[in-house]
N, C-alpha and C positions, 0 to 999 in steps of 0.2 A: 688232742686236736689243737691245743693252743701252742704258740710259739712266740718268743721274745716278749713275753708278758707275764708278770706276777700280780695276781689280783690283791687288792688291799682288803683289809678286814671287813670295812663297811660294804664293799662291793660283793664280797662273799655272802655277808648277811642279807643283802638285798636280793641276791641271786636265790638264795634259799626260799625266800618268800615268793619271788616271781616264778619259781619252778613249780609251785604248788597252786598259785592263784593268779588270776588276771590282775596285774599290779600297775598302779600309777606310781612312777618314781620321780620325786621332786628333789633335785640335786643342784646345788650352785654351779654355775658355769665354770669349767676347768677341772671338775673333780671326776670325770670319767664316765659320763652317761653312755657314750659310745662303747666304752669297754663293757659296761653291763650288757649292752646290746649283743656284742660278739660272744661274751661269755654265755649268755642265755641261748644264742644260736647254737654253740657247741653242745650245750646240755641237751637241746631238743634233738639235734642230729645224732647224738649218742644213743638216745632212746628210740628215735624214729629215723633210722639211717637212710630209708628210702624216701623221706619226705622232703619238702622244700621249706626254706625260710623266706618271708617276705617282709622287707623293711621299707617304710614310707617316710619321706621327708619333703618339706614344701617346695624346695628349689633345686634345680639341677646342680649348682655348685656344691650344696650341702650333700646331695646324693653322691657326687664324685668323691667328696671327702670321706664319706662312710665306706664307699667301695675301696678306696685306698687303705683305710684302717682294717677292714675285714681281711683283705688280701695280705696285709703285713702280719696279722696276728693269728689267723686261722690257717691250719695246715691242710689247705685244700688247693687244687689246681686253680690258677688265676681265672681260667675260662669258665669255672664253675660259679664265680661270683660276678654277676652280670648287672649291667646298668640299663634301666628302662627310662627313657625320657622321650619328650616330643620329638627330638631329633633323630630317633630310632624308628624306622618304619614299622607300622603295625604287623606286616607279614614277618619281618625280621624278629619282632618281639615274640611272636608265636613260635618261631623256631628256637629261639634262646630259651624260652620257657621250658621247653621239653627237655633240654640238656642241663640246665642250670640247677644248683642246689641252693644258692642264695641270690634272690632278686632284690635290688634296691631300686626303688622307683619313686617318681613324683605321683601324686594321687590322682590328678585329673585324667591323665592318659590311661592309667590303670582302670579306671572306671569303664572306659570305652572298651578296653581288652576284655573286661569281665562280661560286660553286656554282650559283646560279640563272640563269647566262648573261646577267646584266644588263650585264656588262661583257666586253670581249674583249681579253685580254692580247696577242693577236697584233698589235693596233694600237699597242702600246706599245714605244718604242725606249729608254727609260730608267726605271729603278726606283730611287728614292732613299728610303733608310730612316734617319730621324733617330733619335737615341738608340739606336743599333744594338746596344748591349750587352744589350738585351732579347732578342736573337735566339738564345735557348737554350730547351731543353725543348720545351714545347707552345705557346710564344708564337706568335701569328698570323704574325709576320714570317717564321717558318721555312717554313711551308707555302706562303705567298704567294710567297716568293722561289723555291721549288722549282717551283711551277706557272709563274711568270714565265720562268724559265730554259728550261723545257720547251716553253712556247708561243710565246714571242716570237721572230720570225726575225731580229731585230736587237737582241738583248739586251745590256744593259749595266747593272751594278749599282754604285751609289754608297752606301756606308754611312758614316754620320757619328756620332761620339761624342767626348765630352771625356774619358771614361774607360771603357775596356772591362773593368776589373777586374784584380786582381792574379794571379789563378789562371791558369797557363798553359794548362790544360786548358779552362778557360772561354773563353779568347781563341781557341784552336784551334776550339772548338765553334762560336763565333760566325762565324769565317772559313769553316769548312766549311759551315754552314747557309746562309751567304749567297753561296757559291760565289766567295769572294774569291781574287783572283790576285796582288794587290799590297797592301802596307800602307804608308801614308804617315803618318809620326808627326812631330809637332813638339812640342817642350817650350819652356819660357820660356828655356832656355839656347841654343837653336839661333840661329845667326847671322842667318838670313833673317826670324825673327820677333822678334828682340830689339828692333829699333827700334820695335815697336808694343806692347811689354809695358810696362805701367805698374808702377812699383815697388810691391810689396805687402809691408808689414810684418806679420809673423806673431808675435804675442805669446802666450806661455803664461803665464797669470796664475793663480797658486796662491792658494788659501785653505785655512785650517787646518780639518780636519775636527774638529767640536766634541767636546770630551770627554765631554759628556752623552750623545752618541750611541754612545760606545764600547761600554758595557755592553749596550745594546740590540742592537748589531750582533753581539756575542759570543753572545747568546741565539740569534740567527738562524743564525750560523755552526755552533753546537753542534747545532741542530736539523736542519740540512742534513746535517752529518757523521754524525749518528746514523742518518739514513735510508740513506746510502750504506754505512755499516758493516754495517747489516742486510742490504742487497742483496748485500754482499760474502759474507756468511755463507750466503746462498742459492745462491752460485756464479755470480752473473751481473754482478759488478762487481769489477774488478781494482784499482781505485784510488779511494780516498775523497777525493782532491783534485782532482776533475774541474772543468774550466771549463764555463761554460754551453754552449758550442759542442760539447764533448765529451759532455756529458749529453745534448743533443739527439741526437747521433750514436748514443749507446748506446740511447736510446729507440727510435729507428728500427730498430736492429738487433734489438731484443727484439720489436718489433711484427712484423717480418719473420718471426720464428720462429713467432709465434702464427698468422700468416696461412698458414704452411706446415703447420699442424696440430699444433704442439706445445702442449700445455695443461697442463703440470704445475703444481703448486701453487707450486713455488719460482719458476718463470717469471712466473706471474700476480702473485705478490706482489712480485717484483722490479719489474715494470712499475709497479705502484701506488707503490712506494717512490721510483722515479726521478721519477715525476710529482710527488710530494710535494716532493722535493728541488728540482725546477725551480721550483715555486711559491715556495719559500723563496729561491731564487736571485733571482727576480724582486723580491722584497721587498728583498733586500740591495741590488740595483741602484738601486731607488727611494730607499732611505735614503741611500746613498753619494753618488749624482750629482744627486738631485733635492731631497730634504728629508723632514722628519718628517711634514708634512701628507699628502703623496703616499702614504708608507708606511702611515699610520694609516687612510686611506680604503681602501687595498687589503686590509689585514688585517681591517678591519670587513666588507668585502664577502665575504671568505672565510668569516667567521663566519656571515653571513646565509645563504650558500649551503649551508653545512653543515646548516641546519635542514630544508631541503627536497631537497637534491640526493641522488641515489642513487650518486654517485661516491664510492667508498671512499677515494680519495686525499684529497679534501676533508675527509670525515668524520674520518679518522684524524689529519690534520694538525692540525685545531683542537683535538683532544684532547691533543696532544703537550704535555708539561710545559714545554719550551722555547718553544714557540709561545705558549702562555698567558702565560708570563713577558714574552715580547716585546711581546705585545699590551697587557698591563696597564702595562708600562713606557712604551709609546708614548703610551697614553692619559694617563698622569701628566705626561710631558714636554709634550704638547700643550697641557695646561692652563697650563703655564708659558710658553707661546707662544714656544718656542725655534725659530727659523727657521734654514735653511741659510745659511751665510755668503755663498754665492754671490749671493743676492738683494741683500743690501747692496752687494757689490762691483760688481754689475751696475748698480745704480743710480748709484753713484759714477762708473763708467766713462761712462755715458751722459750724465750731467750735465756732465762735463768735456768730452766730445767735442762735444756739441750747442752748448756755449758758445763753441767755437773759431771758428765761422763761422755766418753767418745762412743759414738754409735747409738746414743739414746734416741728413743722413738716416742711419738705422741700421737694420739688420735683426738681430733676435735670433732664432737658431734653437734650438728645444728639441724633444726627442723625444716629449714627453708633453703632451697637452692640458691636463691638470690643472696642470702647471708653467707652461704658457702663461697660463692664467687667473690663477695666482698672481703672475707677473710683471707682468701688467696692473695688478692691484691695487697693487703695490709702485710702479710708475711713475706711476699716478694720484696716489698720496700725494706724490710728488715733482713733480707738475704737469708731467710729461713727456708731451706729446700722443702717443697711440699707438693702435694698432688690432690686434686679434688676427686671425690668418689661419689657418684650418684647412680640412680637406678636406670633402667632400660628406656623408660618413656621419655620421648624427646620433649623437652620444655625450653622454649626460647633457644632451640638449636643444640642443647646440651642433653646428652643421654648416652650411656655406655652399654654396649652388648655384654653378654656374660663372659665372652672371650676377653673383651677389653678390661672388664672388671678383674678377671683372673690375672691378666698381665700386670695391672697396677698393684695388686696384692703381692705378686711375686717380686716386684721391684721394691716394694716396702719392706718385705720380709728380708730381701737381699741388702738392705741399707742404702738403696739408691736415693732415697730422700728421707727426711726426718719426721714430717708431719703429714698425716692423712686427714683431709678435711672431708668429713663424711656426713651424708644425710641418713635418714632412718633405715635405708636399704642395708647399712652395715650393722644394724643392731642385732639382726637374727638371720641365721641361715647361711652365713658365709664364713669361711675359714679365715678370720682376721688374726694375724699373728699377735702374740702377747707384747704389750708395750709397757713402757715405764710410767707413762701418765695418760689418763683419760680426762678430757675437759668437755663438760657440758656448756655449750655457749648459752643455753637457757635451761631452766628447770623444766622437767616434764611431769604432768600430773599422773601418769601411768606407772603403776608398780612394776608391771612387766617390762616396759621400756626402760625404766630406771635400772632394773636388775641386769637386763641384757647389755645395756651400755657399760655398766660398771665391770661386768664380767670379761671385758677385754683387757684388763690389767690384773696384776697380782696372781698370775697363774703359776709361775715358776719362781719368782722372787717378789719381794715387797713392791707394792704398786701404790699409786696415788690417784685419786679422783678429785678434781676441782670443779665445782659447780658455780657458775657466774650468776649473781643475783643483783638485779637493779632494785635498789630500795623503794618501797612504797608502791610496787607494781605487782602484777599478777605473778611474777617470778616467785615471790614470797609465798603466795597462796599455793602455787603449783608444787613448791618445795614440801610444804606440810601435807599436801594431799597425797603426794607420792609416799611419804613417810608413813602416814596413817594407814594407807592402802596396803603397804607391805607388811605392817604389823598385823593387820586384820587378815591378810592372806595366810600367814603361818598359824594365827589362832584358828582360823576355819579348817586348816588342813589338820591340825591337831584333833579338832572336833570330829572331822571325817574319820580319822584313825580309830577314835574311840567308838564311833557308830559301827564301823565295819568289825571291830572287835566284839562288840555286842551281838552282831548278827552271827558271828562264828559260834557263839555259845548256844544259839537256838538249834534245836534239832533239825535235820534234814526233813523229817517227816512233817513238822510243824510248818515249815516253809512250803512244802509241797502241798499241804492241805490248804493253805492260804491262797496259793496260786489257783488251785482247782476251783476255789470258791469265787474267784474273780469272774465278772460277766465276760462271756465269750465275745471276741471281736467279730464284727460283721465281715463276711468274705463273699466272694462272688458265688460260692456254692449254692447259697439259698435262692438265686435267681435261676438255677439250672436243675432239671431232674437228675438225680444221681445216676440213673441208669444210662443216661445219655453223656455222661462225662467223658471227655477226651484226653488222652494222656498229654498230647503237645498241641497247643494252638499257637501258631506263629504270627508275629506281627513285625512288619518292616517299618522302621522309623528313620526319618531324615537324620543324617549324622549331626546336624546342628541342634537336634533335640536331645542329644545324650546327657546334657546337664539338667534336662527338664525333670521335674519330680514325677511327671507322668510316666516316663520311661521306667524309672526306679519302681513306682507303684505297680506297673505291669508286671515287672519281674517278680516283685513280692507276691503278686496274685497267682503266679505260676505259669505265666505266658512266656513263650520263647520270643525274645526280642533281638532283632538284628538291626544294626544302623548302616545306612548307606547314604550317599548323596542322591536325593530325589529331585527330579526336575520340577515337579509340582507335588503339592500336598505335604503334610507332615507325617501322615501315617498310611500305610497300605495295609488293609486287613484281608484282602483277596485281590485277585487279579482284576476284578472289575469295581472294587469299592475303595475309595480313598477318603481320608478324613483330613480336613484343614482345621488346625486349632488356632484360636485367637483369644488372648486376654481381652477383657472389655476395652481398656485404653487403646490397645493395638487395633481392635476392630474399628473404632472411631477414627484413629489416625490413618489407617489404610483406606478408609472412606474418603478422607480429606485429600490425601496425596494421589488418589487414583489406583493404588496397588490392588484394592479389593476387586475391582472390575476385571483387571488383567488376570488375577489368580483365578477368578471364577471362570473366565473363558478357558484358561489352561486345563482346569479341572474337568470341564465338560468335553474338551477336546481329547483328553488322555484316558478318561475313565468312563465306564458305562453309568456308574453311579458315584456321587460324591456327597459328603455330608460336612457342613460347617458346624464346628462346636465353639460356642462362646463361653469362656470360663471366667468366673468372678462374681463377686457379690456387689460390685459397684453398680449404681444406676446408670445404665447405658446412655440416658438422655441427658446427664448432667456432668459427664466427665470432661467434656469440652464444650466450648460455646458453639454448638451446632444445633440448628433448628431441629426440633423433634421430627418434623415431616421429612427432612432430608434422610434421617436414620430409617424412618418407617418406609420411605420409598425405596431405599437400598435393600432392606429386608424383603419387600415385596418383590423387587427385581430378582433377588437370589432365588426366591421360591418359585415365582411364576415364570420368569424368563429363562433363567438357568437351570430350573428344576433341581435346585440344591436345597434340601431341607436344612433348617437352622435349629440346633438343639443347644440347651443351656445347661451348664454345670456350675457349681459353686466353688470347687477347689479341685486340685490334682487328683485327689482320692476319687471324687465322683467322675472326673474325666476318664481315669484309667478303668473304672468299673464299667462306664458306658462304652468305651472302645473295646474292652474285653468281651462284653456281651454281644457286640456287633460282630466281632472276630469270630466268636464261638458260633454265632448264627450263620455266618458266611461260610465257614470252612467245614466241609463235609468230612466225616471220619473215614470214609472209604478211599480217599486219596490224599496224596501229599499236598502240602501247601504250594500253591503256584501263583506266581504273579501274572500268569496268562491263562486265566480260566475261561473266558468267553470264546466260543468257537467263531473264528472269522468266517464270513459269508462270501464277499466278493474276492476276486483275484487280488485286488489292491490290498484289501484287509489281510488276506493270507500272507502276502509278501511282507507287510508291515509286522504281522504277528511273528513271522519266522525271524526276521532281522532283529526285532526288539527282544527277542529271547536270548540273543548273543550276550555274554557277560559284559557288564558296564554299558549296555546300550538300552536307552529308553525309547519311548514311542517317538518323541520329537526327533531325536538323534537318527532313528531308524528311517524316518521320512527323509531327513536331510541327506542321509547316505544313498537312499534309493533315487532321489532326485538327481544326485550328482552322478552316480554310476549308471543309472538307468536299469540295470538288471542285477539280480543276486549273483549270477555268474561272474560278471565284471567286478563285483564287489569282493568276492572271495578270491579273485585273482589279483586284487590290488596289492601293491607293495606298501610297506610300513610308511614310507615317505608320503605316498598318496593318502593314506588314511589319516595321518597326523595333520595334513594340510587342512583337513575339514574341521569346522567348528564343532566342538563337543567331544572330539576324539583326542585323547592324550596319548603319549608314548606308551604308557603302561597298558592302556586299553588296547592300543594297536598290537602290542606284543602278545597280549593274551588271546586276541582274535586270531592272529596268525598261527599262534601255537595250537588253537583249537582246530583250525582248518587243516593244518599240516601234520598234527600229532597222530601217531598210530593208535588205533582204538584198543583200549584195555591197558595202555601203558600210562604211568603216572606223569 
């Protein structure tokens, strides 16, 4: 099934492992992770010729790259290797799935396809997950892998990454979430990959932190220290020399206390002080690693925000004497046009590198867009052809679509400019061409990001990586942080390999016995008499809820969930019962902005019964500065005026169980699930009932249509143009309606 490809020895070895066990493959960038993916796909299709292969990657450009590789090296018709992204309509994806043998997809859209039964995991014999280090927390990989393992009769998982991270717990989490049974790790020092490793020279290039910046830095340090000293007096900070990471950890800890109901003045004041210290910490990072211009823009932004913001941390910070001194000094130094020495050093490095050979290329990585823009100006002065490369989000008017990103990379590949000035968007998930030199404008403390950046050079021939370090700054700390994390990562991976090897030696029966001895998890079954169990209970969820854990929990509990755009409510559990779900903070926020009353009215208008579920363990009376009587008054209005009962759950698991019980209670086994259960009484209700049963038409839209056309006869005789002119009816809905009215019965 392969063409134009000869596998390397280490790829064959890894393939042997992956064919037998769910495998995590850790391989340096440029050594052919994608090749292992299509080798594995060929192997599974050989054994299961009628099955499908599913490959997931985080971004559309990376999916497109994989599709191109699979089509180039697998002897399959091009139309059998398809791409699923957000730009492909859900209906089209359902059609493509039926005919395809290999589907390459972004994970978020695929979740929705699985929820709505547009794809069938039972038909899939291999799940490949690229950039597998993302498989933590709530990332889509986690749930999709769980569903795949549960549904596929011939399941096999192949997870690929260049760097799973340094934290042993995170590596274990990735392995657990992806049901990994074996780990295959290769480093540049392993004998079977060494012949394919190009020499990579790593140079740490130091520049002197300007003396003019020292006084400015001291004002910022004194400002941050004063905030932490005050927090220490309040009893919520044990150390005034905390790093940025430690400050963020302390902030999370204090916010947890607030969510649990603690609202003392000392705690609230400490939260504000920590927020101030973090803002100053960011300013220090900008000054030390980027330059004066970036710091000045940031301080100026804080000053502007303080005039309109209600956030105490911003208001208090700009009034601080040390902050004011730092701002005025930054303004003074800016007028003298003192720039960070990294800019000049970067220009010198590039001029020297690009003069070495014709057509030489370089990538400059920087963490901040403002620095990227400043670098572009500096290189333009030196007549070094360059282009900036940033993400899609518009910041200060700058942002590139995926199409624009592709065009820039194609130009770079074709040699139309010499230097690509890129932010973190280029570190992962894009097909960046190999270059002669990679330059880090600043050191990064992350092992993953450091490895990803370096992997852009030294692929086909010797490469160089230069990392700019300002002496006596956090650049130096970040350098060693990344170095130690990288070493720790490989140590941890070797430990994981040994653990999996030990597991292999244990008998299958021993493992089976241990699993049997584990306490059984609670399921919905215990709340329902077994003789009344129903094969399928259907629940309709608003499509904006598809990323919600509740939808996934409902599917896990065995319910049939479909997502659509609902006019009101988050879940429909029958034609007459709707559920509105709110997290505790959102409940209070919707009370303040008036949304809650509007939503309550719509629920009563559209459904015979409605239920409000408030989810969370936070104290509802302390999440915002709202008088308790205002909350009590709203709860009373919901129950007494709107006749909407209010129920409480602690987490998504409890919410799903509650919605499931209600759905089971409402749906009678003797008839199919219908969104129109209540029999209409009056002529008006009967007309609304009939029109709202049409596809894509809810109760409110049905009323609008009847008010506009007057009779159902006039409605069904309306043209597409007349239908689309009405609010709530789009082109697709109009086409479906006309097709329904004019289609011959029994024909598809």
